[in-house]
Structures are given as C-alpha cells and as structure tokens.
C-alpha positions in Angstrom: 7.7 12.2 -30.3 8.4 12.1 -26.7 8.7 8.1 -24.5 5.6 6.4 -24.4 6.1 5.9 -21.1 7.2 9.5 -20.0 4.4 11.4 -17.9 3.8 14.2 -20.6 3.1 12.2 -23.5 -0.6 11.6 -22.1 -2.1 11.0 -18.7 -4.8 8.6 -18.7 -6.6 9.6 -15.4 -6.6 13.3 -16.9 -8.0 12.9 -20.3 -10.1 9.6 -19.2 -14.0 10.3 -19.1 -17.1 7.8 -18.5 -20.4 7.5 -19.9 -22.8 4.8 -18.6 -26.1 3.9 -19.8 -28.8 1.7 -18.0 -30.0 -2.2 -18.4 -28.5 -5.3 -17.6 -29.5 -8.2 -19.6 -28.1 -8.5 -23.4 -30.5 -6.0 -25.1 -29.3 -4.8 -28.6 -31.4 -1.8 -28.4 -30.1 -0.8 -24.8 -26.8 -1.4 -26.1 -26.9 1.0 -29.3 -28.9 3.6 -26.9 -25.9 3.5 -24.0 -23.8 4.4 -27.1 -25.6 7.0 -28.8 -25.4 8.7 -25.2 -21.8 8.5 -25.5 -21.9 9.9 -28.6 -23.0 13.1 -27.8 -19.9 13.8 -26.0 -17.1 12.6 -28.0 -14.4 15.2 -29.9 -13.3 14.4 -33.3 -9.9 13.5 -31.8 -7.5 10.4 -31.6 -8.1 8.0 -28.5 -9.0 4.9 -26.9 -12.8 3.5 -26.0 -13.2 1.0 -23.9 -16.8 -1.3 -24.0 -18.3 -2.0 -20.9 -20.8 -4.2 -19.5 -23.3 -3.6 -16.7 -21.1 -4.6 -14.6 -18.0 -2.8 -15.8 -16.1 -5.5 -16.8 -14.5 -4.4 -20.4 -15.6 -6.0 -23.1 -13.5 -4.8 -25.8 -10.7 -1.9 -26.3 -10.4 0.7 -29.6 -8.2 3.0 -30.8 -9.6 5.8 -32.9 -8.4 8.7 -35.2 -11.5 10.5 -34.5 -13.3 9.2 -31.9 -16.7 10.5 -32.9 -16.4 8.9 -36.1 -15.3 5.5 -35.3 -17.8 4.8 -32.6 -20.2 5.8 -34.5 -20.2 2.8 -37.1 -21.7 0.9 -33.8 -24.9 1.7 -33.6 -25.2 1.0 -37.6 -26.1 -2.2 -36.4 -27.1 -3.7 -40.0 -23.7 -3.1 -41.0 -22.0 -4.9 -38.0 -20.8 -8.4 -38.0 -22.9 -11.0 -35.4 -20.0 -10.8 -33.0 -19.8 -6.7 -32.8 -23.4 -7.4 -32.0 -23.3 -9.4 -29.7 -20.8 -6.8 -27.7 -23.1 -3.7 -28.3 -26.1 -5.8 -26.9 -24.2 -6.1 -23.6 -22.4 -3.0 -23.7 -24.3 -0.5 -20.9 -21.5 2.1 -20.6 -17.9 3.6 -22.0 -14.7 4.7 -21.3 -13.2 7.3 -23.4 -9.0 8.3 -23.1 -7.9 11.3 -25.6 -4.9 11.1 -26.8 -2.6 12.9 -28.5 -2.1 11.1 -31.8 -3.3 7.8 -33.0 0.5 6.5 -32.6 -0.1 6.8 -29.0 -4.0 5.5 -29.5 -2.1 2.5 -30.8 0.0 2.1 -28.0 -2.6 2.6 -25.4 -4.8 0.3 -27.1 -2.1 -2.7 -26.9 -1.4 -1.9 -22.9 -5.5 -1.8 -22.2 -5.8 -5.1 -23.9 -3.1 -6.7 -22.2 -4.1 -5.7 -18.3 -7.9 -6.5 -19.1 -8.1 -9.3 -21.9 -11.6 -8.0 -23.0 -13.8 -11.0 -24.2 -14.3 -9.6 -28.0 -10.4 -8.3 -28.8 -8.1 -9.9 -30.3 -5.8 -11.9 -27.6 -2.2 -13.0 -27.6 -1.9 -15.3 -24.9 1.2 -16.4 -23.4 1.9 -16.8 -20.0 5.4 -16.3 -19.8 7.4 -13.2 -20.3 10.4 -13.8 -23.1 14.0 -14.8 -21.9 16.7 -12.7 -22.3 20.6 -13.5 -21.8 22.3 -10.6 -19.7 26.1 -9.9 -19.9 26.4 -7.4 -16.8 29.1 -4.4 -17.0 28.6 -3.2 -13.1 31.5 -5.3 -12.1 35.2 -5.7 -12.9 34.6 -9.3 -14.0 31.4 -9.1 -15.8 28.7 -12.0 -15.2 26.6 -13.6 -18.1 23.3 -15.0 -17.2 19.9 -15.9 -18.2 17.4 -12.5 -17.7 13.7 -12.4 -17.2 11.3 -9.2 -16.5 12.0 -6.1 -15.9 15.7 -4.7 -17.5 16.8 -3.0 -14.1 20.2 -4.2 -13.7 23.4 -2.2 -15.3 24.2 -4.0 -18.6 23.9 -5.4 -22.0 20.6 -7.2 -23.2 20.4 -10.1 -25.9 17.3 -11.2 -26.9 14.9 -12.3 -26.7 15.1 -16.0 -27.2 12.5 -18.3 -27.9 12.5 -20.8 -24.9 14.2 -21.0 -22.0 16.0 -24.1 -23.9 17.0 -21.7 -26.6 18.6 -19.7 -23.8 20.2 -22.0 -22.0 22.1 -23.6 -25.0 23.5 -20.4 -25.8 24.6 -19.9 -22.3 26.9 -23.1 -22.4 28.0 -22.2 -25.5 29.2 -18.6 -24.2 30.6 -20.8 -21.3 32.6 -22.8 -23.5 33.9 -20.6 -25.9 34.8 -17.5 -24.0 35.0 -19.2 -20.3 32.8 -16.7 -18.6 31.6 -16.6 -15.3 27.9 -17.5 -14.4 28.0 -17.3 -10.5 26.6 -14.5 -8.4 28.7 -11.8 -6.6 28.3 -13.3 -3.4 29.4 -16.5 -4.4 32.6 -14.8 -6.3 33.5 -13.1 -2.9 33.5 -15.8 -1.1 35.9 -18.0 -3.3 39.4 -19.0 -1.9 39.7 -21.7 -5.0 38.3 -22.5 -8.2 35.0 -24.4 -8.7 34.1 -27.3 -10.6 33.6 -25.1 -13.3 37.0 -24.3 -13.9 37.9 -27.9 -13.8 35.5 -28.9 -16.6 36.8 -25.9 -18.9 33.6 -23.6 -18.7 34.7 -20.7 -16.7 38.2 -18.8 -16.6 37.8 -18.6 -12.6 38.3 -14.5 -12.3 37.8 -15.1 -8.5 41.1 -16.9 -7.5 43.1 -14.5 -9.8 43.6 -17.1 -12.8 43.0 -14.4 -15.4 43.5 -10.6 -14.6 40.8 -8.2 -15.0 42.7 -7.3 -18.7 42.2 -10.8 -20.3 38.7 -11.3 -18.5 37.7 -8.0 -20.5 39.0 -9.1 -23.7 36.8 -12.4 -23.3 33.6 -10.2 -22.4 34.6 -7.9 -25.7 34.4 -11.5 -27.8 31.4 -12.7 -25.9 29.8 -9.3 -27.3 31.0 -9.6 -30.8 29.6 -13.3 -31.1 25.8 -11.9 -29.6 26.1 -9.2 -32.0 26.5 -11.4 -35.0 30.5 -11.4 -35.6 31.1 -15.2 -34.8 33.0 -15.3 -38.2 35.6 -12.6 -36.9 35.6 -14.5 -33.3 36.3 -17.9 -35.4 39.4 -16.2 -37.4 40.6 -14.6 -34.0 41.0 -17.9 -32.0 42.2 -19.9 -35.0 45.2 -17.2 -35.2 45.8 -17.7 -31.6 45.7 -21.7 -31.5 48.3 -21.7 -34.4 50.6 -18.8 -33.0 50.1 -21.0 -29.6 50.7 -24.0 -31.5 54.6 -22.6 -33.1 55.2 -21.1 -29.6 55.4 -24.8 -28.5 52.7 -23.7 -25.6 50.2 -27.0 -26.3 48.7 -26.7 -23.5 47.0 -23.8 -24.4 46.4 -24.6 -28.2 44.9 -27.4 -27.1 42.4 -25.2 -25.1 42.1 -23.2 -28.2 41.0 -25.9 -30.2 38.4 -26.8 -27.7 36.9 -23.6 -27.7 37.3 -23.3 -31.8 34.9 -27.0 -31.8 32.4 -25.8 -29.7 32.0 -22.3 -31.9 32.3 -24.5 -34.9 29.9 -26.9 -33.7 27.4 -24.3 -32.6 27.5 -22.8 -35.8 26.5 -26.1 -37.8 23.7 -26.3 -34.9 21.6 -23.5 -36.4 18.3 -25.0 -37.6 18.0 -21.9 -39.4 20.8 -20.3 -41.4 20.6 -16.7 -41.3 23.5 -15.1 -41.9 23.4 -11.8 -44.1 19.9 -11.1 -42.1 21.2 -9.2 -39.1 18.5 -8.4 -36.1 15.0 -8.8 -37.5 11.6 -10.8 -36.5 10.0 -13.0 -38.8 6.1 -13.4 -38.8 4.3 -15.5 -40.7 0.4 -16.0 -40.5 -1.1 -19.4 -41.3 -5.4 -20.0 -41.0 -7.0 -23.3 -41.5 -10.6 -24.1 -40.9 -10.8 -21.2 -38.7 -7.8 -21.4 -36.9 -5.0 -18.9 -37.4 -1.3 -19.5 -36.6 1.5 -17.3 -36.3 4.7 -18.6 -36.6 7.8 -16.2 -35.0 11.6 -16.6 -35.9 13.9 -14.5 -33.4 17.5 -13.7 -35.9 19.7 -11.6 -33.9 23.0 -10.9 -35.7 22.4 -13.8 -38.1 21.9 -16.1 -35.9 18.7 -18.0 -35.1 17.7 -17.5 -31.3 14.6 -19.9 -31.5 11.1 -19.6 -33.0 7.7 -20.1 -31.4 4.3 -20.7 -32.5 1.4 -18.4 -31.6 -2.5 -19.1 -31.9 -4.2 -15.6 -31.0 -8.1 -15.9 -29.2 -11.3 -14.5 -30.2 -10.4 -14.0 -33.7 -13.8 -15.6 -35.2 -15.0 -12.6 -37.6 -11.8 -11.0 -37.7 -10.0 -10.0 -41.1 -6.9 -11.6 -40.8 -4.6 -8.4 -41.6 -6.6 -6.9 -38.1 -5.4 -10.4 -36.3 -1.8 -9.9 -37.3 -2.1 -6.1 -36.4 -3.1 -6.8 -32.8 -0.9 -9.5 -32.3 2.2 -7.2 -33.0 1.1 -4.1 -31.0 0.5 -6.9 -28.0 3.8 -8.4 -28.8 6.2 -6.0 -28.6 4.1 -4.3 -25.5 6.9 -5.9 -23.5 9.6 -6.7 -25.8 11.9 -4.4 -27.4 11.2 -4.5 -31.3 14.5 -5.2 -33.4 15.4 -2.2 -36.5 13.4 -4.5 -39.1 10.3 -6.6 -38.5 9.7 -9.0 -41.6 6.1 -10.2 -42.4 4.4 -12.5 -45.2 1.9 -9.5 -46.1 1.5 -5.9 -46.4 -0.9 -4.6 -43.4 -3.6 -1.8 -43.9 -2.1 0.3 -40.3 1.6 -0.8 -41.6 3.0 3.0 -41.5 0.6 3.8 -38.3 2.5 0.3 -36.5 5.9 1.6 -37.6 5.3 5.1 -36.2 4.3 3.4 -32.9 7.0 0.6 -32.5 9.7 3.3 -33.4 7.8 5.6 -31.0 8.5 2.9 -28.1 11.6 1.6 -28.9 13.5 5.3 -29.6 14.5 4.4 -32.7 13.5 3.5 -36.3 11.8 0.4 -37.1 11.0 -1.2 -40.4 8.1 -3.3 -41.8 9.4 -5.2 -44.9 7.5 -8.0 -46.8 10.7 -10.1 -48.2 10.6 -10.7 -52.0 13.7 -12.2 -53.2 17.4 -13.9 -52.0 17.5 -15.0 -48.0 15.0 -13.1 -46.7 12.0 -14.4 -48.7 13.9 -18.1 -48.1 13.4 -17.4 -44.6 9.9 -16.2 -44.9 9.1 -19.1 -47.0 10.3 -21.5 -44.1 8.2 -19.9 -41.5 5.1 -20.3 -43.3 5.8 -23.6 -43.7 6.3 -23.8 -40.2 2.9 -22.1 -39.5 1.1 -24.3 -41.5 2.1 -27.8 -39.7 2.0 -26.1 -36.2 -1.9 -25.5 -37.1 -1.8 -29.1 -38.2 -0.4 -29.9 -35.0 -2.9 -27.5 -33.3 -5.6 -29.5 -34.8 -4.6 -33.0 -34.0 -4.1 -32.3 -30.6 -7.0 -30.4 -30.0 -9.2 -33.1 -31.9 -7.3 -35.9 -29.2 -7.6 -33.3 -26.3 -11.6 -32.8 -27.4 -12.1 -36.9 -27.3 -10.8 -37.3 -24.0 -12.7 -34.3 -22.3 -15.7 -36.1 -24.2 -14.9 -39.3 -22.2 -14.6 -37.7 -18.9 -17.6 -35.8 -19.2 -19.4 -39.2 -19.5 -16.8 -40.9 -17.0 -18.4 -38.4 -14.7 -21.7 -37.9 -15.7 -21.3 -34.6 -17.1 -23.8 -32.9 -19.3 -21.3 -31.4 -21.7 -17.4 -31.7 -21.7 -15.6 -29.6 -18.9 -14.4 -26.3 -20.0 -12.8 -25.7 -16.6 -10.8 -28.7 -14.6 -9.5 -27.7 -10.8 -7.2 -29.7 -9.4 -6.5 -29.6 -5.5 -3.4 -31.0 -3.7 -1.6 -30.0 -0.1 2.1 -30.3 0.8 3.8 -30.1 4.4 6.4 -31.8 6.1 4.9 -32.7 9.3 2.9 -29.8 9.2 5.4 -27.4 8.5 5.4 -25.2 6.5 1.7 -26.2 4.7 0.5 -24.8 1.8 -2.7 -26.0 -0.3 -2.4 -25.9 -4.4 -4.4 -25.2 -7.5 -4.2 -26.2 -10.7 -6.5 -25.4 -13.7 -6.6 -27.2 -17.0 -9.5 -26.7 -19.8 -9.4 -27.8 -23.6 -6.7 -26.1 -24.5 -4.3 -27.7 -22.0 -3.1 -25.9 -18.3 -3.5 -22.2 -18.0 -0.4 -21.9 -15.7 -1.3 -18.2 -14.9 -4.4 -19.5 -13.5 -2.7 -21.4 -10.7 -2.8 -20.3 -7.3 -1.6 -21.0 -4.1 -3.0 -21.2 -0.8 -0.9 -20.5 2.5 -2.5 -22.2 5.6 -3.9 -19.4 7.7 -5.7 -20.6 10.6 -4.3 -21.2 13.4 -6.3 -23.9 15.0 -5.3 -26.5 12.3 -3.4 -28.9 13.6 0.3 -30.0 12.0 -0.8 -32.6 9.3 -4.2 -32.8 9.4 -4.9 -32.7 5.8 -8.7 -32.5 6.6 -8.9 -29.0 7.7 -6.4 -27.6 5.4 -8.6 -29.0 2.4 -11.2 -27.7 4.2 -9.6 -24.2 4.5 -8.6 -24.1 0.6 -12.1 -24.9 -0.4 -13.8 -22.5 2.0 -11.7 -19.1 0.9 -11.6 -20.4 -3.1 -15.3 -20.9 -3.5 -16.5 -17.9 -0.8 -14.6 -15.5 -3.2 -16.0 -16.9 -6.1 -19.6 -16.5 -4.5 -18.7 -12.9 -3.6 -16.7 -11.9 -6.8 -18.7 -14.0 -9.8 -22.4 -15.3 -8.1 -23.6 -15.2 -11.7 -20.8 -17.4 -12.6 -20.3 -15.9 -16.4 -16.8 -15.1 -16.0 -16.1 -18.5 -16.7 -14.0 -18.9 -13.5 -16.5 -21.1 -11.8 -15.4 -25.4 -12.5 -17.3 -27.5 -14.3 -14.8 -30.6 -12.4 -12.8 -30.6 -9.4 -10.4 -33.4 -8.9 -9.1 -33.8 -5.5 -6.2 -36.0 -4.6 -7.5 -37.6 -1.4 -10.1 -40.3 -1.0 -13.3 -40.8 0.6 -12.5 -38.1 3.6 -11.0 -35.4 2.1 -14.1 -36.0 -0.6 -16.6 -35.6 2.0 -14.7 -33.1 4.2 -14.6 -30.8 0.5 -18.4 -31.6 0.4 -19.5 -30.2 3.5 -17.5 -27.2 3.3 -18.7 -26.3 0.6 -22.4 -26.8 1.7 -21.5 -24.8 4.2 -21.2 -21.8 1.9 -24.0 -22.9 -0.2 -22.3 -24.1 -2.9 -24.2 -28.0 -3.6 -23.8 -28.0 -7.8 -20.3 -28.7 -8.3 -18.9 -31.9 -9.0 -16.7 -33.2 -6.7 -14.2 -36.7 -7.6 -11.3 -37.9 -5.7 -8.3 -39.5 -6.4 -6.7 -41.7 -4.7 -4.1 -44.4 -4.9 -5.2 -48.3 -5.2 -5.0 -51.1 -3.1 -1.5 -51.3 -4.6 -0.6 -47.4 -3.6 -0.4 -46.9 -7.4 2.6 -49.0 -8.0 -0.3 -50.8 -10.7 -0.9 -47.7 -12.1 -4.7 -47.7 -11.2 -6.0 -45.0 -9.2 -8.8 -45.6 -7.0 -12.2 -42.5 -8.4 -14.6 -41.4 -5.4 -17.5 -40.3 -6.5 -20.1 -38.3 -4.2 -23.1 -40.7 -4.5 -20.6 -43.3 -2.9 -19.3 -45.3 -5.9 -15.7 -46.2 -6.3 -14.4 -47.4 -9.5 -11.1 -48.1 -11.5 -10.0 -47.5 -15.0 -8.0 -49.9 -17.1 -4.6 -49.4 -16.7 -4.4 -48.7 -20.3 -7.1 -46.2 -20.8 -6.1 -43.1 -22.1 -8.9 -41.2 -19.8 -6.6 -42.5 -17.1 -3.0 -41.1 -18.7 -4.8 -38.0 -18.7 -6.3 -37.7 -15.1 -3.1 -38.9 -13.8 -1.3 -36.1 -15.8 -3.6 -33.7 -13.9 -2.8 -35.2 -10.6 1.1 -35.4 -11.1 0.6 -31.6 -12.3 -1.0 -30.2 -8.9 1.8 -32.5 -7.1 4.3 -31.2 -9.0 3.1 -27.2 -8.5 2.1 -27.9 -4.9 5.3 -29.7 -3.8 7.4 -26.3 -5.5 5.0 -23.8 -3.7 5.8 -25.9 -0.3 9.5 -25.5 -1.3 9.7 -22.2 -1.8 7.7 -21.8 1.4 10.2 -24.1 3.6 13.8 -22.1 2.0 12.0 -18.9 3.0 11.9 -20.2 6.9 14.9 -21.8 6.6 16.6 -18.5 5.9 14.2 -16.3 8.6 16.1 -14.6 11.2 13.8 -13.8 14.4 14.6 -10.1 13.8 12.4 -10.3 11.1 9.5 -10.5 13.7 11.1 -6.6 15.0 8.9 -4.0 13.5 10.9 -1.4 11.7 13.7 -3.3 11.4 15.4 -3.3 7.8 17.5 -5.3 6.4 20.7 -3.0 7.1 19.8 -2.8 10.7 19.1 -6.4 11.2 22.6 -7.2 9.5 24.2 -4.3 12.0 22.6 -6.4 15.0 23.8 -10.2 13.6 27.2 -8.7 12.6 27.6 -7.2 16.4 26.5 -9.7 18.2 26.5 -13.0 16.1 23.2 -14.7 16.6 19.3 -13.8 17.1 19.4 -15.0 20.7 21.8 -12.8 21.5 20.2 -9.8 20.4 16.9 -10.9 22.1 18.7 -11.5 24.9 21.1 -8.2 25.1 20.5 -5.3 27.5 19.7 -1.8 26.4 22.9 -0.5 26.9 24.7 -3.3 25.0 21.8 -2.8 22.0 22.9 0.9 21.8 26.5 0.5 21.3 26.0 -1.7 18.2 27.4 0.2 15.3 24.1 1.7 13.1 21.5 1.5 15.3 20.2 4.8 17.2 19.3 5.1 20.4 15.5 4.9 19.2 15.9 1.7 17.2 17.7 0.3 20.2 15.0 0.8 22.6 12.5 -0.4 20.0 14.3 -4.1 19.5 14.7 -4.2 23.7 10.9 -3.3 24.3 10.0 -5.8 21.8 11.3 -8.7 23.1 10.9 -7.9 26.8 7.5 -6.3 26.8 6.3 -9.9 26.0 
C-alpha cells in the first residue's frame, strides 16, 4: 500500500462531495430527511462521512466499508441509542469522502476527528504532543536532545516518552553514562574551554578537543545500544574497561568508568516496571467504573520502561467499550509512530482492520496481541490495576472539584456551577512589551489548549495604562465571540470571568462590554488586600459594589488563588517571550524584502544596524551578497523617510 500521506493514496478534495438538507432547530424528522437525501447519492464503497448541523459544524465523523449501507442505519431511528438520536435530530447536511479501502477510511477518520473534535465522537483529550529523544547524526560530534513536534531533523528518534520528566531522567542518564554533548551547534563552535558539564563529568568536551571523533563515535554507538535495549552489553563493556584500567594502574580512568557503571546500575534499579524481554511494545489496559472510562498506557522500548500515562476519553456515554478503545488507538497513533507490537487487555472486533491501517501508516508490520501468560501478562495485570486506581483518583478529584465549583457558584450568585471560567491579566515592564493573557478552567481543570495571548495593538494606549490594555483585551475577545457564536451554544462563552485587579479594572471591563452589547457575563475582580496579599486574603470586587474577603483557610479561596496564580504565570511567560524577541530584534527587520541571509551580510559588512542606516548607496552596493536592487531598496527605505 502507498504511504498514508502520499498524494496518490487518496485526494480528499477530489473524492469529497456534500449534500445539504434544510431546517435549523433540532428536529428528528428533519434530520432523517436530510440523511435520506444523502442516501440517494451514496456509492457502495469505502469512505468517511461527516454529519453537520445547520451552521456546518461537524457533529460526527464515521467510517464505512460500504457508505450507503452504513449511513442507511441512521434513518432507522428506533434502533438508535438516545445519543445517536440527538445527533440525527441536529444533522442538516453531510460531507462524504470516498477512499480506496476501509483501512484508508480508518486513517482518514482519525485525522478528521483530531481536526474537528466533533461533539458525538469519542475524543482523546491531550493538550501536548509526546516528547522524544533525538540523537542527531548531522554533525561530527552528534548532540543528544529532547524533541517535540514534527521530526524534520536528521537523526535517530527514541520514544515516545510518557512525560517530559521521563525524557529528562533518560537524558541525565545518557549524559552521565556516555558523556554526550547537549549544547547547540552555535554554542559548540564558540567554545575555547570546557563548560561546567565537563567539570561535573556530564560531557566529554568535544568542543575543545578533549576527545577525538573516533572515540566520541564509540560513545554514540554505546548510547544507541542503551536506548535500543542492549543495556546488559553496555554494562559488560564498561565493567571490562574498568577492570583493564585498574590493571594498568590508570586509577583516574577506572574511577570515571566506575561512576558511569554505577549510574547505569542505578538506572536499571529504578525502573518502576520490570519489562526485560518485552522489547518494544505499547501496553494499553482499559477500566470502566460508574460510567467513567480510563485507559492506562505503558511505553516499553528495548525492555526499558519509558513511562506511563492515564487517559480519559471524552464523549463515551452509550458507546461500547471496544469501540472506545478502537477509536482511542486510531487517534493516539495519528501522531505517534506505533511499535511493532501493541499489547491490549481484550480482543477488538476491528482489530484486523486496525492492524492493517497502522501498518500502512508506519510502513512496517504491526501486531495487536492479548497476552495470556508470562511477563507480558504480568505487565498487563499491572496496567489494569493502574487503570482502576487512576479512575478512582479521577473520581475523587472530580468530587472535590465539583464541590469547589458549587461553592464558587454560591459565592458569586451563579445559577449553576460554572462550566467555563476565564481569568485575565496584563503584563509589561514600564509599558514595554505589553501583553494580555487569558486562561481557561472548568470541571476537568485547566484547559491549556484554550489559553490565549493578546498583543496590545492600540497605539493610543499610554505605556503602563492597565485600564486601556484591559479594555482592548476584552473588546477583542468578546467582539469576536459575538461574531462567531452569537447564540452561545458552542461552550466557548464563560460562565464566570475573573479579572486580576480591583474596582478600577472591573469598571473598565464592564464599560467595555456594555459598549459591544454584552451585559450578562458575571465579572469579578480579585485584588490584593490591605496587607498586599501578605495575609493570604484577597479582596473580591463585585459589579454591584460589594467587596468581601474569605477566611484564610477556606478551600474555595485556595482554588480562586490557584486560578489567579495560573494567569499570572501564563502572562509573565508570554511577556518574557515577547521581550526576548524584542531584545534580539534588528533595525533591518523593518526593511521589506530583506531576509536573514542579506541582513546577516549587511551586519557583517557594516557592523551595526545604525551604520547600515547611515551608509551611502555606493557603500551599500559594495557589501558582499547585496545586489544593486537590494542596496537601492535599503537606501530608499531609510532616506525616503
């Protein structure tokens, strides 16, 4: 089969067609009529269908071996669950994508679910991509580093790891064991003496020639063997080298090898899961309790435990457990390359199709197995126990969170516990690099994928004018919300807005929202108390003029403080990033049509941006790598003003 991303596998644009129905309000009869209208056009071939409401928002993404047969099931209303009946009642149009086979349909279904996040699909909620370790091979002395995102750099990737902590632990082990460099290429080039990592025996200092290329290459090969699961061989090699050094009276080298050997032994002893003999595998176990489904994942590579993580898929009500796990695996491996063996705690009805799809995406054979005995069965039992314990912890946390949200509702006179809380803050230094920040929280905790930053764009805003900055942030946020979701049915309108500030900021925000016609959002200001927060008691300002404080040991106060601290953290981070970019900016950045290469050539020739600005046309033309046209463009930019 062709690659899942190749242009000849299927062309979504060419194989897509849409059929629209009518009506806007939820209506089961109208939904069935819209689907019947689609049925007349459907072929009996594999593909993916998207159910859409009257506004065109995707409600559900499904795959089918035969599109006409599968979609026909939705018009048999009496056989549908309540959940699917609600979906049909909202359906007004469908988009169809035909594929070459059912495996391609499964791959495309996972892609579209990740893209649209429909309300009636099982969703893998995960805000961050998984980290990897990258051992680059585009340098004479390869660098080892943590990596996230697209794998464009040339080198060997090891992962996925369950968390950044797992990656950091392994990177520390690699530095202690193999003394590989972790610095950037630019830092490497400019060194004239070893850095601190060499002094604490975490690097072999290839930057200043303390190790030659051949010896460093041997360390790299040992690191690859370790990451590939051959730690026993590495241990034997280090032991032999230490023994030889001791026999040759080279006790300094023997001590260094002893420390490296101890590091390896420590790492082997701290493995939370003994997975020796398993090789490369991902282990998934599912548990269900009181309607909550949890999936525990163990990542085993080369017989080493690279961490574990709990997942709680969304929209699982009335969905069979096997279907939940199948959908979860399809979305999970949308961005993560699968290992050659995936261990599950149950057989899946669509297991063969999933194997075919994952093998097509990965380019090698992938096997799904249900272990029955031995080490694999022991690991599966452990994953199952962890899944049950994770659900129990989740339920306990949810109970506490629900209680806190009820207290928040009582505190601020809300009709129901808030499902979406937005918290706002500004950050700047004497008016420079001014930014606004919004964080979002709900019953499940912080929703980091919905955080937003606002660059202050109004040139009339005086430096350091917090009121004007807050006015701009809220005007932009809620003007866009009104334009995109006037009916407020997308779940993106807040039930409660917390503002870091006192009465002045609160009144400014109130006036800004009234100007754009928003008057029914609950606004609360959080300001430091008379002791400027040293007593741990903030003052809460309400729109009706009330001001109050909470008992210093009240759990709801701790919760609201945590929300305020999170927006502080995010705002300061955004401001710091913006300030760092401003520090590294050059006056040549303003010149249109000047890219990095020409900017570097001009700065190397003239020394400073001011010298470039003051240079004559003849001097600019003499700069290496700068054509007459570019020189004229730079000269005109500065002198025409």
